[in-house]
All heavy atoms as an XYZ file, in Angstrom:
775
protein
N      -1.511    -35.206     31.140
C      -2.032    -34.149     32.006
C      -3.556    -34.096     31.837
O      -4.055    -33.929     30.750
C      -1.426    -32.803     31.623
C      -2.015    -31.638     32.383
S      -1.386    -30.020     31.926
C       0.230    -30.070     32.644
N      -4.240    -34.238     32.938
C      -5.710    -34.148     32.911
C      -6.154    -32.704     33.024
O      -5.500    -31.881     33.649
C      -6.313    -34.965     34.062
C      -6.237    -36.460     33.836
C      -7.159    -37.171     34.787
C      -7.182    -38.657     34.452
N      -8.150    -39.360     35.266
N      -7.292    -32.444     32.402
C      -7.899    -31.113     32.418
C      -9.199    -31.191     33.222
O     -10.022    -32.068     33.002
C      -8.205    -30.636     30.991
O      -6.978    -30.543     30.267
C      -8.907    -29.286     30.984
N      -9.320    -30.257     34.190
C     -10.519    -30.159     35.012
C     -11.071    -28.739     34.941
O     -10.317    -27.767     34.891
C     -10.205    -30.487     36.476
C      -9.796    -31.900     36.707
C      -8.449    -32.257     36.775
C     -10.738    -32.915     36.839
C      -8.069    -33.568     36.951
C     -10.357    -34.228     37.017
C      -9.021    -34.555     37.079
O      -8.636    -35.864     37.250
N     -12.385    -28.646     34.974
C     -13.045    -27.350     35.094
C     -13.366    -27.158     36.572
O     -13.947    -28.045     37.206
C     -14.341    -27.302     34.276
O     -13.998    -27.450     32.894
C     -15.086    -25.988     34.471
N     -12.969    -26.026     37.115
C     -13.217    -25.747     38.518
C     -14.654    -25.244     38.655
O     -15.114    -24.414     37.872
C     -12.176    -24.763     39.096
C     -12.148    -24.822     40.611
C     -12.360    -23.364     38.572
C     -10.893    -24.259     41.235
N     -15.384    -25.807     39.617
C     -16.775    -25.436     39.851
C     -16.943    -25.102     41.325
O     -16.500    -25.860     42.197
C     -17.711    -26.605     39.496
S     -17.638    -27.128     37.784
N     -17.590    -24.001     41.599
C     -17.834    -23.614     42.984
C     -18.624    -22.317     43.050
O     -18.747    -21.594     42.065
N     -19.127    -22.048     44.209
C     -19.879    -20.824     44.438
C     -18.983    -19.606     44.297
O     -17.814    -19.611     44.714
C     -20.476    -20.853     45.858
O     -20.994    -19.594     46.211
N     -19.519    -18.557     43.726
C     -18.745    -17.318     43.577
C     -18.386    -16.695     44.927
O     -17.493    -15.868     44.994
C     -19.509    -16.297     42.726
C     -19.465    -16.582     41.253
S     -17.776    -16.558     40.622
C     -17.601    -18.229     40.084
N     -19.022    -17.163     46.004
C     -18.595    -16.667     47.313
C     -17.222    -17.202     47.682
O     -16.575    -16.711     48.582
C     -19.638    -16.946     48.391
C     -19.801    -18.372     48.821
C     -20.921    -18.446     49.871
C     -21.013    -19.779     50.528
N     -22.014    -19.747     51.602
N     -16.760    -18.223     46.933
C     -15.421    -18.784     47.126
C     -14.481    -18.378     45.979
O     -13.513    -19.072     45.675
C     -15.486    -20.303     47.219
C     -16.354    -20.813     48.320
C     -17.310    -21.775     48.062
C     -16.210    -20.345     49.621
C     -18.130    -22.258     49.081
C     -17.027    -20.828     50.642
C     -17.986    -21.783     50.370
N     -14.758    -17.248     45.369
C     -13.987    -16.772     44.203
C     -12.481    -16.757     44.494
O     -11.688    -17.317     43.725
C     -14.476    -15.373     43.826
C     -13.691    -14.690     42.751
C     -14.245    -13.294     42.490
O     -15.438    -13.024     42.749
O     -13.454    -12.458     42.031
N     -12.079    -16.116     45.567
C     -10.656    -16.018     45.886
C     -10.061    -17.400     46.148
O      -8.969    -17.718     45.654
C     -10.458    -15.117     47.110
C      -9.003    -14.897     47.505
C      -8.911    -13.873     48.634
C      -7.546    -13.670     49.201
N      -6.409    -13.714     48.336
N     -10.792    -18.221     46.885
C     -10.296    -19.560     47.179
C     -10.161    -20.400     45.902
O      -9.198    -21.161     45.756
C     -11.243    -20.265     48.157
C     -11.223    -19.677     49.549
C     -12.249    -18.565     49.769
O     -12.726    -17.952     48.775
O     -12.572    -18.295     50.942
N     -11.108    -20.247     44.977
C     -11.040    -21.004     43.721
C      -9.811    -20.616     42.920
O      -9.169    -21.488     42.315
C     -12.318    -20.825     42.902
C     -13.495    -21.568     43.481
S     -14.926    -21.663     42.370
C     -15.445    -19.963     42.303
N      -9.473    -19.351     42.918
C      -8.269    -18.917     42.209
C      -7.016    -19.522     42.847
O      -6.136    -20.004     42.141
C      -8.197    -17.394     42.183
C      -9.276    -16.757     41.338
C      -9.298    -15.243     41.453
O      -8.342    -14.622     41.885
N     -10.400    -14.647     41.048
N      -6.973    -19.512     44.166
C      -5.828    -20.084     44.884
C      -5.743    -21.609     44.680
O      -4.661    -22.156     44.485
C      -5.916    -19.760     46.366
C      -5.739    -18.293     46.674
C      -6.067    -17.906     48.110
O      -6.493    -18.800     48.901
O      -5.912    -16.723     48.456
N      -6.880    -22.258     44.715
C      -6.923    -23.708     44.520
C      -6.494    -24.070     43.104
O      -5.725    -25.022     42.899
C      -8.330    -24.256     44.853
C      -8.569    -24.164     46.363
C      -8.506    -25.683     44.346
C     -10.030    -24.326     46.771
N      -6.950    -23.302     42.120
C      -6.550    -23.558     40.722
C      -5.039    -23.433     40.569
O      -4.403    -24.258     39.911
C      -7.274    -22.587     39.784
N      -4.446    -22.434     41.205
C      -3.005    -22.248     41.163
C      -2.303    -23.466     41.762
O      -1.343    -24.015     41.180
C      -2.613    -20.967     41.902
C      -1.119    -20.731     41.951
C      -0.456    -20.184     40.866
C      -0.385    -21.078     43.085
C       0.924    -19.969     40.903
C       0.987    -20.883     43.131
C       1.630    -20.315     42.047
O       2.987    -20.138     42.083
N      -2.774    -23.918     42.911
C      -2.192    -25.084     43.583
C      -2.322    -26.322     42.689
O      -1.364    -27.090     42.533
C      -2.895    -25.324     44.930
C      -2.538    -26.648     45.537
C      -1.319    -26.830     46.208
C      -3.403    -27.741     45.426
C      -1.000    -28.075     46.759
C      -3.076    -28.976     45.971
C      -1.871    -29.133     46.618
O      -1.545    -30.355     47.139
N      -3.489    -26.547     42.122
C      -3.717    -27.747     41.317
C      -2.804    -27.772     40.084
O      -2.339    -28.841     39.682
C      -5.178    -27.836     40.895
C      -6.182    -28.103     42.011
C      -7.608    -27.960     41.499
C      -5.960    -29.464     42.647
N      -2.563    -26.620     39.496
C      -1.684    -26.586     38.321
C      -0.217    -26.711     38.713
O       0.534    -27.445     38.062
C      -1.920    -25.326     37.497
C      -3.238    -25.371     36.755
C      -3.345    -24.389     35.606
O      -2.446    -23.548     35.416
O      -4.351    -24.474     34.864
N       0.217    -26.017     39.769
C       1.622    -26.032     40.130
C       2.044    -27.277     40.899
O       3.155    -27.769     40.719
C       2.018    -24.788     40.955
O       1.261    -24.757     42.158
C       1.813    -23.501     40.163
N       1.166    -27.807     41.731
C       1.533    -28.919     42.588
C       1.017    -30.283     42.104
O       1.651    -31.310     42.368
C       1.043    -28.678     44.020
C       1.585    -27.396     44.626
C       3.100    -27.361     44.666
O       3.727    -28.298     45.140
N       3.694    -26.297     44.149
N      -0.124    -30.299     41.444
C      -0.714    -31.561     41.001
C      -0.506    -31.816     39.510
O      -0.755    -32.914     39.031
C      -2.220    -31.590     41.303
C      -2.550    -31.560     42.784
C      -2.186    -32.863     43.431
C      -2.675    -32.924     44.861
N      -2.337    -34.198     45.495
N      -0.122    -30.781     38.768
C       0.096    -30.938     37.328
C      -1.177    -31.038     36.514
O      -1.166    -31.539     35.395
N      -2.280    -30.568     37.067
C      -3.539    -30.544     36.328
C      -3.596    -29.276     35.474
O      -2.993    -28.263     35.802
C      -4.756    -30.518     37.256
C      -4.915    -31.709     38.180
C      -5.625    -31.575     39.367
C      -4.383    -32.949     37.892
C      -5.812    -32.645     40.233
C      -4.544    -34.025     38.753
C      -5.258    -33.859     39.921
O      -5.434    -34.917     40.769
N      -4.360    -29.367     34.389
C      -4.706    -28.196     33.596
C      -6.091    -27.764     34.053
O      -7.044    -28.531     33.961
C      -4.707    -28.548     32.110
C      -5.091    -27.383     31.238
O      -4.678    -26.256     31.487
N      -5.885    -27.644     30.231
N      -6.218    -26.553     34.609
C      -7.480    -26.105     35.197
C      -8.125    -25.038     34.325
O      -7.520    -24.009     34.012
C      -7.263    -25.538     36.622
C      -6.647    -26.597     37.541
C      -8.574    -25.005     37.202
C      -7.496    -27.834     37.757
N      -9.369    -25.306     33.938
C     -10.182    -24.303     33.241
C     -11.032    -23.634     34.317
O     -11.753    -24.298     35.061
C     -11.069    -24.962     32.183
C     -10.342    -25.749     31.095
C     -11.341    -26.376     30.131
C      -9.364    -24.866     30.364
N     -10.935    -22.327     34.386
C     -11.655    -21.586     35.421
C     -12.855    -20.865     34.836
O     -12.930    -20.592     33.639
C     -10.730    -20.566     36.075
C      -9.606    -21.213     36.846
C      -8.841    -20.219     37.671
O      -9.425    -19.543     38.520
N      -7.554    -20.122     37.439
N     -13.759    -20.513     35.722
C     -14.878    -19.668     35.332
C     -14.360    -18.233     35.177
O     -13.239    -17.933     35.557
C     -15.994    -19.742     36.363
S     -15.452    -19.422     38.042
N     -15.188    -17.387     34.637
C     -14.839    -15.971     34.509
C     -15.322    -15.278     35.779
O     -16.469    -15.413     36.179
C     -15.500    -15.351     33.267
C     -15.269    -13.862     33.217
C     -14.962    -16.026     32.006
N     -14.407    -14.584     36.429
C     -14.724    -13.902     37.675
C     -15.115    -12.453     37.372
O     -14.431    -11.754     36.636
C     -13.525    -13.945     38.616
C     -13.065    -15.352     38.935
C     -11.956    -15.899     38.320
C     -13.796    -16.139     39.829
C     -11.566    -17.198     38.602
C     -13.407    -17.440     40.104
C     -12.296    -17.963     39.491
O     -11.904    -19.257     39.768
N     -16.213    -12.018     37.944
C     -16.711    -10.658     37.760
C     -16.006     -9.743     38.775
O     -16.613     -9.299     39.744
C     -18.233    -10.635     37.927
C     -18.851     -9.299     37.601
O     -18.178     -8.350     37.250
N     -20.164     -9.232     37.730
N     -14.727     -9.498     38.549
C     -13.908     -8.789     39.537
C     -14.335     -7.336     39.744
O     -14.010     -6.747     40.776
C     -12.408     -8.864     39.184
C     -11.913    -10.303     39.277
C     -12.128     -8.277     37.829
N     -15.019     -6.749     38.793
C     -15.461     -5.358     38.973
C     -16.912     -5.275     39.456
O     -17.457     -4.191     39.597
C     -15.288     -4.545     37.657
C     -13.822     -4.358     37.344
C     -16.018     -5.194     36.494
N     -17.514     -6.455     39.708
C     -18.868     -6.539     40.259
C     -19.912     -5.764     39.468
O     -20.762     -5.071     40.037
C     -18.887     -6.098     41.733
C     -18.161     -7.082     42.611
O     -18.252     -8.279     42.404
N     -17.439     -6.568     43.577
N     -19.868     -5.879     38.162
C     -20.871     -5.218     37.333
C     -22.142     -6.061     37.313
O     -22.089     -7.285     37.452
C     -20.374     -5.025     35.883
O     -20.044     -6.307     35.349
C     -19.180     -4.110     35.816
N     -23.272     -5.391     37.180
C     -24.541     -6.106     37.014
C     -24.552     -6.704     35.619
O     -24.197     -6.047     34.637
C     -25.723     -5.162     37.179
C     -25.900     -4.699     38.614
O     -25.527     -5.472     39.539
O     -26.411     -3.570     38.831
N     -24.961     -7.968     35.515
C     -24.974     -8.640     34.227
C     -26.383     -8.710     33.685
O     -27.328     -9.021     34.416
C     -24.426    -10.057     34.382
C     -22.975    -10.177     34.831
C     -22.628    -11.630     35.111
C     -22.045     -9.606     33.764
N     -26.507     -8.440     32.395
C     -27.779     -8.622     31.714
C     -28.025    -10.122     31.593
O     -27.089    -10.931     31.666
C     -27.733     -7.970     30.329
N     -29.260    -10.508     31.381
C     -29.619    -11.912     31.268
C     -28.813    -12.609     30.161
O     -28.341    -13.725     30.341
C     -31.121    -12.070     31.021
N     -28.636    -11.945     29.044
C     -27.887    -12.529     27.939
C     -26.418    -12.740     28.312
O     -25.816    -13.766     27.975
C     -27.981    -11.647     26.698
C     -27.252    -12.237     25.500
C     -27.362    -11.364     24.249
O     -28.033    -10.327     24.286
O     -26.760    -11.759     23.239
N     -25.842    -11.792     29.026
C     -24.444    -11.922     29.460
C     -24.285    -13.099     30.416
O     -23.343    -13.884     30.295
C     -23.981    -10.627     30.129
C     -23.873     -9.454     29.183
C     -23.641     -8.139     29.905
O     -24.221     -7.927     30.987
O     -22.856     -7.323     29.362
N     -25.200    -13.205     31.346
C     -25.154    -14.319     32.298
C     -25.322    -15.643     31.571
O     -24.622    -16.620     31.856
C     -26.236    -14.133     33.368
C     -26.225    -15.147     34.505
C     -24.896    -15.173     35.232
C     -27.349    -14.817     35.489
N     -26.237    -15.687     30.621
C     -26.459    -16.881     29.835
C     -25.203    -17.276     29.055
O     -24.860    -18.457     28.968
C     -27.639    -16.643     28.876
C     -28.331    -17.928     28.520
O     -28.233    -18.927     29.227
N     -29.055    -17.899     27.414
N     -24.498    -16.268     28.497
C     -23.254    -16.543     27.761
C     -22.199    -17.149     28.689
O     -21.489    -18.082     28.285
C     -22.706    -15.256     27.139
C     -23.535    -14.771     25.973
O     -24.310    -15.519     25.389
N     -23.381    -13.506     25.628
N     -22.104    -16.640     29.906
C     -21.125    -17.171     30.859
C     -21.456    -18.618     31.244
O     -20.567    -19.465     31.340
C     -21.058    -16.296     32.122
C     -20.420    -14.919     31.959
C     -20.555    -14.115     33.245
C     -18.954    -15.052     31.557
N     -22.737    -18.885     31.471
C     -23.156    -20.246     31.829
C     -22.862    -21.208     30.664
O     -22.304    -22.292     30.870
C     -24.649    -20.282     32.219
C     -25.162    -21.710     32.347
C     -24.874    -19.511     33.508
N     -23.194    -20.801     29.453
C     -22.944    -21.648     28.276
C     -21.458    -21.923     28.118
O     -21.049    -23.064     27.814
C     -23.486    -20.987     26.999
O     -24.888    -20.904     27.050
N     -20.636    -20.898     28.303
C     -19.184    -21.052     28.185
C     -18.672    -22.020     29.252
O     -17.779    -22.836     28.975
C     -18.486    -19.709     28.279
N     -19.221    -21.918     30.460
C     -18.774    -22.802     31.548
C     -19.090    -24.268     31.233
O     -18.249    -25.153     31.436
C     -19.417    -22.362     32.865
C     -18.805    -23.018     34.057
N     -17.520    -22.776     34.479
C     -19.314    -23.938     34.920
C     -17.264    -23.500     35.547
N     -18.340    -24.221     35.842
N     -20.303    -24.528     30.712
C     -20.656    -25.895     30.362
C     -19.808    -26.408     29.186
O     -19.459    -27.590     29.141
C     -22.151    -26.008     30.057
C     -22.960    -26.161     31.326
C     -23.406    -25.051     32.039
C     -23.256    -27.421     31.839
C     -24.129    -25.187     33.217
C     -23.988    -27.573     33.004
C     -24.426    -26.452     33.695
O     -25.127    -26.614     34.852
N     -19.430    -25.539     28.276
C     -18.529    -25.926     27.190
C     -17.158    -26.318     27.760
O     -16.545    -27.280     27.296
C     -18.387    -24.770     26.193
C     -17.470    -25.065     25.032
C     -18.017    -26.171     24.146
C     -17.101    -26.363     22.946
N     -17.515    -27.486     22.139
N     -16.703    -25.602     28.792
C     -15.448    -25.964     29.460
C     -15.549    -27.351     30.083
O     -14.604    -28.151     30.009
C     -15.079    -24.921     30.517
C     -14.677    -23.588     29.930
C     -14.479    -22.542     31.012
C     -14.265    -21.167     30.394
N     -14.234    -20.110     31.396
N     -16.698    -27.649     30.677
C     -16.902    -28.984     31.241
C     -16.834    -30.033     30.130
O     -16.191    -31.073     30.281
C     -18.231    -29.073     32.018
C     -18.189    -28.170     33.262
C     -18.558    -30.520     32.396
C     -19.518    -28.006     33.980
N     -17.462    -29.736     28.988
C     -17.428    -30.670     27.865
C     -15.991    -30.945     27.405
O     -15.662    -32.078     27.024
C     -18.215    -30.111     26.665
C     -19.718    -30.110     26.874
O     -20.200    -30.897     27.716
O     -20.395    -29.316     26.203
N     -15.135    -29.950     27.445
C     -13.761    -30.091     26.979
C     -12.859    -30.732     28.030
O     -11.735    -31.112     27.712
C     -13.175    -28.711     26.612
C     -13.890    -28.049     25.458
S     -13.167    -26.475     24.890
C     -12.807    -25.601     26.391
N     -13.322    -30.868     29.239
C     -12.506    -31.361     30.360
C     -12.625    -32.870     30.541
O     -13.588    -33.491     30.111
C     -12.952    -30.695     31.661
O     -12.765    -29.311     31.602
N     -11.639    -33.410     31.258
C     -11.710    -34.799     31.699
C     -12.687    -34.926     32.856
O     -13.233    -35.995     33.105
C     -10.335    -35.293     32.142
C      -9.335    -35.316     30.994
O      -9.599    -35.991     29.994
O      -8.313    -34.624     31.097
N     -12.864    -33.827     33.602
C     -13.745    -33.854     34.751
C     -13.889    -32.474     35.356
O     -13.432    -31.485     34.794
N     -14.550    -32.439     36.515
C     -14.706    -31.177     37.232
C     -14.067    -31.306     38.612
O     -13.975    -32.405     39.171
C     -16.192    -30.738     37.360
C     -17.022    -31.741     38.168
C     -16.791    -30.502     35.980
C     -18.433    -31.259     38.482
N     -13.628    -30.179     39.116
C     -13.066    -30.091     40.461
C     -14.002    -29.177     41.249
O     -14.112    -27.987     40.976
C     -11.653    -29.518     40.445
C     -10.968    -29.603     41.792
C     -10.189    -30.705     42.115
C     -11.133    -28.595     42.730
C      -9.577    -30.782     43.360
C     -10.524    -28.686     43.975
C      -9.747    -29.776     44.281
O      -9.145    -29.862     45.510
N     -14.732    -29.764     42.187
C     -15.766    -29.043     42.935
C     -15.156    -28.432     44.202
O     -14.645    -29.147     45.058
C     -16.932    -29.978     43.309
C     -17.992    -29.226     44.115
C     -17.545    -30.602     42.058
N     -15.227    -27.119     44.301
C     -14.782    -26.402     45.491
C     -15.985    -26.302     46.420
O     -16.894    -25.496     46.199
C     -14.196    -25.023     45.146
C     -13.826    -24.259     46.413
C     -12.989    -25.174     44.228
N     -16.016    -27.171     47.409
C     -17.160    -27.288     48.335
C     -16.716    -26.996     49.760
O     -16.847    -27.839     50.661
C     -17.766    -28.686     48.219
C     -16.772    -29.800     48.491
O     -15.569    -29.661     48.265
N     -17.261    -30.919     48.999
N     -16.221    -25.815     49.970
C     -15.710    -25.420     51.280
C     -16.832    -25.492     52.312
O     -17.964    -25.043     52.056
C     -15.097    -24.007     51.192
C     -13.868    -24.061     50.269
C     -14.723    -23.478     52.579
C     -13.278    -22.726     49.909
N     -16.532    -26.072     53.454
C     -17.506    -26.313     54.521
C     -18.696    -27.106     54.036
O     -19.796    -26.997     54.557
C     -17.979    -24.990     55.141
C     -16.864    -24.232     55.845
O     -15.952    -24.881     56.401
O     -16.892    -22.982     55.840
N     -18.490    -27.917     52.974
C     -19.541    -28.758     52.435
C     -20.576    -28.018     51.579
O     -21.553    -28.624     51.144
N     -20.349    -26.730     51.318
C     -21.349    -25.941     50.589
C     -21.327    -26.240     49.096
O     -20.278    -26.115     48.441
C     -21.144    -24.450     50.801
C     -22.173    -23.614     50.084
C     -23.444    -23.468     50.620
C     -21.902    -23.053     48.853
C     -24.421    -22.744     49.944
C     -22.860    -22.326     48.166
C     -24.118    -22.180     48.717
O     -25.084    -21.477     48.046
N     -22.474    -26.648     48.598
C     -22.679    -26.828     47.154
C     -24.023    -26.179     46.832
O     -25.068    -26.640     47.290
C     -22.700    -28.316     46.760
C     -21.321    -28.929     47.018
C     -23.104    -28.469     45.299
C     -21.252    -30.419     46.763
N     -23.986    -25.101     46.073
C     -25.201    -24.374     45.724
C     -25.944    -25.012     44.559
O     -25.539    -26.037     44.011
N     -27.026    -24.368     44.175
C     -27.901    -24.872     43.120
C     -27.187    -24.988     41.779
O     -27.297    -25.998     41.081
C     -29.137    -23.971     42.997
C     -30.205    -24.480     42.054
C     -31.474    -23.661     42.151
C     -31.292    -22.387     41.359
N     -32.542    -21.610     41.203
N     -26.418    -23.966     41.405
C     -25.720    -23.994     40.113
C     -24.658    -25.084     40.083
O     -24.518    -25.803     39.082
C     -25.054    -22.636     39.829
O     -26.022    -21.640     39.670
N     -23.916    -25.220     41.164
C     -22.872    -26.265     41.215
C     -23.507    -27.645     41.224
O     -22.994    -28.569     40.602
C     -21.920    -26.029     42.412
C     -20.885    -27.145     42.488
C     -21.229    -24.690     42.277
N     -24.641    -27.798     41.890
C     -25.347    -29.079     41.877
C     -25.730    -29.445     40.444
O     -25.597    -30.609     40.033
C     -26.610    -29.019     42.737
O     -26.272    -28.954     44.102
N     -26.191    -28.469     39.680
C     -26.535    -28.709     38.271
C     -25.298    -29.082     37.463
O     -25.358    -29.968     36.598
C     -27.217    -27.479     37.683
N     -24.170    -28.447     37.763
C     -22.919    -28.766     37.059
C     -22.454    -30.193     37.401
O     -21.977    -30.922     36.527
C     -21.850    -27.746     37.408
C     -22.150    -26.367     36.875
C     -21.367    -25.232     37.529
O     -20.515    -25.500     38.414
O     -21.619    -24.074     37.158
N     -22.617    -30.594     38.642
C     -22.258    -31.960     39.058
C     -23.145    -32.957     38.323
O     -22.659    -33.971     37.788
C     -22.380    -32.123     40.593
C     -21.308    -31.303     41.298
C     -22.296    -33.600     40.976
C     -21.520    -31.172     42.806
N     -24.434    -32.688     38.265
C     -25.363    -33.589     37.561
C     -25.013    -33.682     36.074
O     -25.049    -34.768     35.497
C     -26.805    -33.146     37.749
C     -27.311    -33.410     39.148
O     -26.838    -34.320     39.825
N     -28.263    -32.611     39.600
N     -24.647    -32.558     35.487
C     -24.257    -32.538     34.081
C     -22.991    -33.368     33.886
O     -22.889    -34.155     32.934
C     -24.051    -31.105     33.610
C     -23.672    -30.992     32.155
C     -24.638    -31.126     31.161
C     -22.342    -30.769     31.778
C     -24.289    -31.047     29.818
C     -21.990    -30.687     30.441
C     -22.972    -30.818     29.469
O     -22.621    -30.742     28.135
N     -22.015    -33.196     34.775
C     -20.773    -33.951     34.679
C     -21.049    -35.459     34.799
O     -20.468    -36.260     34.062
C     -19.794    -33.479     35.735
N     -21.903    -35.833     35.728
C     -22.270    -37.255     35.875
C     -22.914    -37.777     34.609
O     -22.578    -38.868     34.126
C     -23.211    -37.444     37.076
C     -22.546    -37.317     38.419
C     -23.571    -37.480     39.546
C     -22.906    -37.327     40.889
N     -23.899    -37.394     41.993
N     -23.864    -37.001     34.081
C     -24.610    -37.415     32.896
C     -23.690    -37.567     31.686
O     -23.926    -38.446     30.838
C     -25.692    -36.368     32.603
C     -26.625    -36.729     31.464
C     -27.736    -35.699     31.302
C     -27.156    -34.547     30.491
N     -28.137    -33.543     30.104
N     -22.636    -36.786     31.607
C     -21.726    -36.838     30.474
C     -20.483    -37.701     30.736
O     -19.545    -37.690     29.939
C     -21.322    -35.424     30.021
O     -20.736    -34.713     31.118
C     -22.531    -34.645     29.495
N     -20.472    -38.416     31.877
C     -19.413    -39.350     32.169
C     -18.100    -38.721     32.586
O     -17.036    -39.340     32.420
N     -18.139    -37.539     33.151
C     -16.914    -36.851     33.579
C     -16.524    -37.292     34.988
O     -17.377    -37.619     35.821
C     -17.121    -35.326     33.583
C     -17.551    -34.746     32.237
C     -16.463    -34.906     31.192
C     -16.925    -34.314     29.870
N     -15.887    -34.393     28.848
N     -15.229    -37.260     35.248
C     -14.714    -37.526     36.594
C     -15.078    -36.332     37.489
O     -15.058    -35.185     37.038
C     -13.202    -37.697     36.513
C     -12.559    -38.014     37.839
C     -11.050    -38.202     37.718
O     -10.474    -37.957     36.637
O     -10.446    -38.594     38.723
N     -15.392    -36.604     38.738
C     -15.743    -35.528     39.680
C     -14.826    -35.642     40.899
O     -14.808    -36.665     41.570
C     -17.213    -35.613     40.101
C     -18.121    -35.532     38.859
C     -17.561    -34.506     41.105
C     -19.570    -35.869     39.131
N     -14.064    -34.592     41.122
C     -13.205    -34.493     42.293
C     -13.761    -33.425     43.210
O     -14.211    -32.372     42.752
C     -11.773    -34.098     41.893
C     -11.060    -35.012     40.890
C      -9.703    -34.431     40.546
C     -10.914    -36.408     41.452
N     -13.740    -33.685     44.523
C     -14.235    -32.735     45.496
C     -13.061    -32.205     46.325
O     -12.203    -32.974     46.747
C     -15.252    -33.394     46.437
C     -16.542    -33.735     45.746
C     -16.713    -34.980     45.118
C     -17.595    -32.821     45.684
C     -17.897    -35.300     44.474
C     -18.785    -33.137     45.038
C     -18.926    -34.379     44.448
O     -20.110    -34.686     43.800
N     -13.066    -30.902     46.561
C     -12.019    -30.274     47.367
C     -12.103    -30.784     48.815
O     -11.084    -31.130     49.405
C     -12.139    -28.752     47.300
C     -11.033    -28.050     47.984
N      -9.746    -28.070     47.510
C     -11.001    -27.305     49.119
C      -8.959    -27.374     48.321
N      -9.705    -26.894     49.298
N     -13.295    -30.829     49.360
C     -13.531    -31.310     50.722
C     -14.405    -32.545     50.639
O     -15.456    -32.524     50.006
C     -14.236    -30.247     51.574
S     -13.347    -28.698     51.731
N     -13.974    -33.605     51.250
C     -14.772    -34.843     51.236
C     -15.827    -34.827     52.296
O     -15.794    -34.179     53.261
C     -13.860    -36.055     51.403
C     -13.011    -36.317     50.200
C     -13.758    -36.567     48.897
O     -14.848    -37.181     48.921
O     -13.290    -36.133     47.856
């Protein structure tokens, strides 16, 4: 079973949760997800930094990343995650080709 970290814009939060469910139930992947700010609290710089660090650690532990690029959208943060995955030799799967 391969492990992937899901990467995508938070504007696709709901879709990423649904996609992660599909990937685990239908594809047999183990999906590491980001932490969703479901209560929409403002984050202090340190809190945001902790979330980013944790996300990159998930990428390190994964076989690769699964990029949720709905309508071809890849933002600045996801672009950085893709570059990091490439640099560390991780497999990169895209939701939309």
